[in-house]
N, C-alpha and C positions, 0 to 999 in steps of 0.2 A: 506493498498500500504506500504510494507517495503522498506524505501529508502536506506537501506545499502548491502541488495543481490545484486548478483550478476542477470543481464537480457540480454536478447537477442532478437532482433526481426530481421527480410530483410529489409531493408532500402531503397530497390530500386523497384518501381513499379513490380505489379503482369505480365509477359507475358517473352515473348522471347525477349532477347537482348544481345549485347556484353559480358555485364557482369551482375552479380548480386551481392549486398552487403549482408552479414549479421552481424551486429552491434553485440559487447559485451561488457558489461561496469559492472565493479565491483572493487572490489580488491582479488590479489593473486589469479588469477585463471589460470595462463599457467600451469601449473601441471595437470588442471582437462582436459585443450584444448589439450596438448601433448598426450590425449586417441584419439583425433582422429587427429591428425597433426602432420605430420614428415616432419620437415624440411630438402631440397634438400642438404644443405649444410653440413649436421649430426647434426648442433649446438642446444641444447636445446630453445625451446621459449624463457626460461628466460634469456637467453644469446644472446639475437638480440640487437640489434641496436634501439633505439624508432623511431621511426615515420619514417620507412625505409621498401620497401614492400619488402614480401624472398618470392622464389619461394618454395612449399610447395607441398607434397600431403596431400590429405581429405580422410580418408577410414575409412573403420567401428570403432568400438568404439574395441580397445584393439586388432586389427588386421592390420595389416597394409598391407598386399597381400589381403586383400579384398581395393583396392583404388574405391574412388566414383568419384575424380577431382582432376584434377591437379590447385591450387590456387595460389593467389598471398596476402601473409598473412601478416599484418602491426602489429604491438605491439603500443600504445601510452602510455607512463607511466605517473601515477599523478607526480604532478598535472597538468602537459602541457599537458590537454587533453580536448577535447569537455567538456566533465558532469564534469571535476574534477578528475575524477578517473582514473583506467588504462584501456584504451578502448583497445579492436581486431577489427580489419577487416577480413574479408576472402571475398576476392575477386574471386570467382569463376565464372561460366563460366555462363551466362545466358540461362536463363528456370527454370518456376517456381518450375519444380520436382526435380532437383540438388539442387537448395537451400532449399527446404522445405525437404531433406531428411537431411540434413548438419540440421540444426533447430531443426529438430524434436532429432535428438544424440546430441545436444547440451541440449535439454530439459530432455532426457532420461538421462545426464548426472547430471543431478540436478538446473540446468541454467535456473529461469524463464521466461517464454514468457514476453516482455516489453507491459505496458501498453500506447495506446496515450500520446505522448509528453514527454516520460518519459525522456527519454536521455536530452532533452532541462529543464526539470523539474529538472533533478538531478544539471542540470548544473548551476541553477538560485540558489537551495537550497548551492549549492559549491562555489558562490559569483564569477563563471566565467559571468555572464550575470543577469542584472536588468529584470525586466518586461517588458520594453519598449524595449528591444532588442529579450525577449524570441517572441515578436508578431511581433516585424518585421521580424522573420523567416518565421513568416506563411505566412506574406505580400509579401516576397521574392518568396514561393515559390508561391502562390495563384496571383501574378500580370500580369493583362494582358494588360500592357501599356509601354514603355522604361520610363516616365517621373513618372509613378508607380512602377518601379522598381526601377531606381532611389532616390525616397523617401525612400523607402523599405529600400534602402541600407545604406542612410544617415543615420535613426532610427536607424539600425543594426551596423555602425560605434562608436553610443555613442551622435551621434547631439542631439537628442531628450531627451535625460536623462541630455544631459549638460543644454538642454533650461531650461528643468522643471526643474533641481535642480539649477540654478542659482537666479529663483523665489522664491523657498523654501528658498535658504539663506539669501535674502533677508526679506523675511518672519522671518527664526530664529535670525536674527538680530534686528530686529525691535520688535521679543518676549523678547529677550534677555535687552532691555532697557526698557520694560515696566514691566519686572519684576524687573532690578534695583530700578525702582522708587518706585515702592511698597513695596519692602523689607529696602529701605533705603530714606523715603521722608523727612527724615531732610535734607542728604546731594544730594540727585538729584533731581533737579526743574523737575518739567514738560515741556517737551514740547509745544513749541507753536503746540496751532490747527492747524494751516493754515499749519504747518510744519507736522505736524501728517499724518492729511487729504492727501497732496502732496506724502506723502510714501505710503499710502496705495492705492489711485489713479493710483501710478504709479506701483503696485504692478497688479491691477486689471484692467489697461491697457494693460497689456503684458499678464493676462489670459485670459479678450475679445479675445485679438487676434489671440490666439493658437484656443479658441472656435467659431470662425468664419472662420477656415481654415479648419475647420474638413470636410464640404462638397466639397472643394478644394482635401481633402487626400483620401477622399472617392472613391470621381471620379477617380484622379490616381490610386489608386488602383483596383477597379471594374470598372472602363469604368461608360460613360455618358448613362445613361438608354435614349434610341430614340426610340419612338416610332411612325410609320409611319403613319400617318392616313386620312382619306378623304371618300366619297362614293365608291360604287364600281364601277370599271372600269377606276377610272382616273389617272391609270398608279401607282400605289404604290409600287407593287411591280417590276416596269421596275427601279423606283428609288432607288430603292433593291439592284436589279443588277446590274444596274449602280455604283453605292457607293462600293459593294463588289468587281467588275471588273468581275463580272460568272456570271452564271445563278443560281444562287441559287435558285428562285421561279418560279413556272408554270407563267408564261404570257400571257393569252388568249383575246379576246374579249368580251369574256361571262362576263358578270355581277356575283359577287360571286365564281368567281374560287377561292381565297383565302378563305377559311373558318375556318382556324386554326391560331394561333400567329405563323411566320416563324420566327426563328432568327437567325442572324448572327454575330460574333464581328470582325470586321474592325480596323485599325490603320487611324487614319488623326495628322498627326503634330506631333505623339508622343503620342496622348491619344487615349485608346481607347475608340469604341464607340459596345456597345452594341442595336445593330437594331432589332427593334423588325416589321414585316412587319402583319399588322392585317386585320383582315376581314373587307370589305367596310361597313360602317356602314348603314345600313338603315331595312326599315319593311318587314320581311320575317316570311313567314310563314311554311318553312324550319327549322326543328329543329336542324338539325346539323349546320347550315348558323345561326341560331339562337344563339346557345350556343357561337358559336365565335364572333358575334356583341358583345355578354356580356363581353366577356374576353375582345375585343376590350376597348370598354368602360371603363371599370377597369385599365384598363393602362393606359388609359388617364389621370387617375386619380393619378398617382405615377411616372409618367413620370420625367424625368431631361430634356427634353425637346422633343419637339414634331416637326417633319414632318408635317407641315398639306397642302397637296395635292390636288390642282384644276383641274379641265380640264378646261382649258382657252378657248379653242374653244367651251365651254357650257356655260362663264360664272358663275357669284357668284349666286348658285340658293341657294334659301332658306333653302333647305336642308344641303346646305352646310355650311351656317351660325349655323344650328341648331346643328350643330353636333363640331365644333368650339366652340359654348358657352360649353360645357362638357369640354373642354382642360385645366385645374388647373395650371397646370408651365404657370409662366409668359417667360419663354424661345421659344419662338416659331418662327420657321421660317416657312412664307407661298412659296407652292413652286406650280409656275401656268407652269402647265406642259402643254404638246403639242400642244406648239408653234409652229410643224410643220403643226398644221389640221386649223391653222385658217389664213382666211387673212386678216382679219379685226387690226385695230392698238388697242393694248393692252393697254389697260386706269389704270396705276397705281395709280394714287392719286385716283380713285376710289375705290379698293384695300384697301387702306391706311385707306381710308374715312370709309368702311361700314364695316371692321375689326378691326379697333383703332388701327394699328399698324404701325410700322416705313416702309418708303421704304428701308431701309437698311438691314429690314428684310423679303423682297420681294425677291425671283429667279426666272427667268425664265429657263425651262428646256424643253426641246423634246427627246423622246428615240426612232426616225424612224428605224425601222428595216431594217438590213441589215447595219446601218451607227454607226456609234462611238455618245455617246446621248453628248448633245449637253447642256450646265449649268452645270455641276458637280463640274467641279474647282470652280465655283465659289461658290455653293453649301457648298464645303467645306471652303473656305473661310470665309464664313459666319457662317460657327458651330466654326472656330477658333476664331474668331474677338467674340462669346461670351462665350466661356469656357477657351482661352488659354492666348487671347492677353492681356498683362498687370492686367492679375489676377490671375497668378502662377508666383513667386519669385523663380527662379532655385537656388537659395543662401539660401533660405529657409527648413523647414523641418517639415512636417506637421503632424497632429495627424488624425489616420484611423480608429481606433479603436472606440465604441460607449464607452464604458468602460469607456475610458481614459476620453474621453469628457462627460462623468456626474461626472467623479470627478475633471474636472475642475470647473464645473456650481456647484457643490458644495463648490468651494474653491469662487467663487465668490457672491454666498450667502452672505456666510462669511462675505466676506467683506466689502458688501452692508450693515450687518448687523453694520460693525465695524462704516462705515459712518456715517446711521444714530445716532448712539450710541453721537458722537463726535458731531453734529449739535446739538444733544438736552442736550448738556454741561454733558454728564456722566462722572465720573473720568476718569481718563487714566486707572489707574488700573483694571477698569472695562471691558475693550477691550481684554482681556486675552485672555477670554475662547474662545471667537470668533477668534482670533487670532492661538489656537490652532487648531482649526476647518480648518484653512486653511493651516496650514502645514503638518496635519492629511491627508487631503484631494490630497494636491499636492504628499505627501508620497505614498498615495496610487497607483498612476500612477506609477512609479518607481519599486515599493515594499519595500519603508524602512519600510512603516505603514500597510502593508494588510494583511488583514482576510485572514483567511486557506478558506472559502470557494470563494472569489476573485480567489487565487492561482488554486483552482479545476475550476472554471470557465474560464482562461485562457487557461488552458492545456487540455482540455477537447475537445479543438477544432481542437488539434494537431491528425496527423495519426500515424499509429503504425510505430515506427522505427527512429522515429525525436525528 
């Protein structure tokens, strides 16, 4: 990859729309661009005011009579641009063909097609953003919920960098002290072991807090992977439809109607739920249904939340308990469904005892045909209490990327080694090597000490044009 040539790409999604945007980044390309763009005011592109949209005509190369489109063109001059280089954006009419024709002409002029994430990578190389902000760009694009978007926005504004850099600066200060003790042993006394341990533990506690917040951050960004499970014909698809507020899944009285995973995203209190309605789990000779059941069991092992549905009119069966025992997550809500189909009193205590679950995690629902579902509000409240109430600090910012988590874990391990060394009476100057590992691991998160292969991993996740 050449970092200093001029690149171009279509930055808007493929398909018809109001506008399509072609983005160009490099140095001194205005004369080249003038071969296909004529400004309506008669000015040259190099004379245009920076960061101002200007009505222009796009035409065939060196042929102003062959008009392709009328567009708004903006020149954003270095260093005050997204990439830190001079950037141009051509806002043409939305449509795949017109944008593609303009891009093909730019390539014919010698401008290279940008690779995935290359605009943002240039912003990183030119010091406009660090790696946490680069990753936040993709999180903003991929966010599925309001809380996820707010967390991504906080990281994009620099709050995550500030948090990491604050911990790293304390480690650097401690490293400077240990280095001074090693270089001037006759002039500088070693710190008390208790004082040194307190400083290291303080750094470790902050690192651990960020690691613990990873699952929260991931759920905020990606949503809660929620599996609706149970025997056939207990009302799983009806629960999905009630939560989604529309008929997403087919509902019949015939057991085995749902044969494959039905997926839907919904929002509850600002958090996205990726709802998976699974095939009813049972022994089956039908090969298609059996494949669906296998997938249902696989999803039970990876879910963040399981909504386990029981037909309360049949009571708790041995088959129900067998399926329940397949669930691996601790986040379970038992839905006692079809309460409208029974006249018997429902013994909640019996379900609590047999399923070893708290009463707060049991919700009664019914989905009578032609009437509004009952108990769905209480189900949403139960989901909120498990994942949102008192679990998310709205003033905090959370890591969302596995790469960031791995670097924090490396830092924590090095801090653990330091604590162990202090406890065994090792000289303080010998702690410096582990402290360097802490500083390097924290620097990997923001890009201060990052290696080329890590940079490649970050930007390969991006789409072309960003």
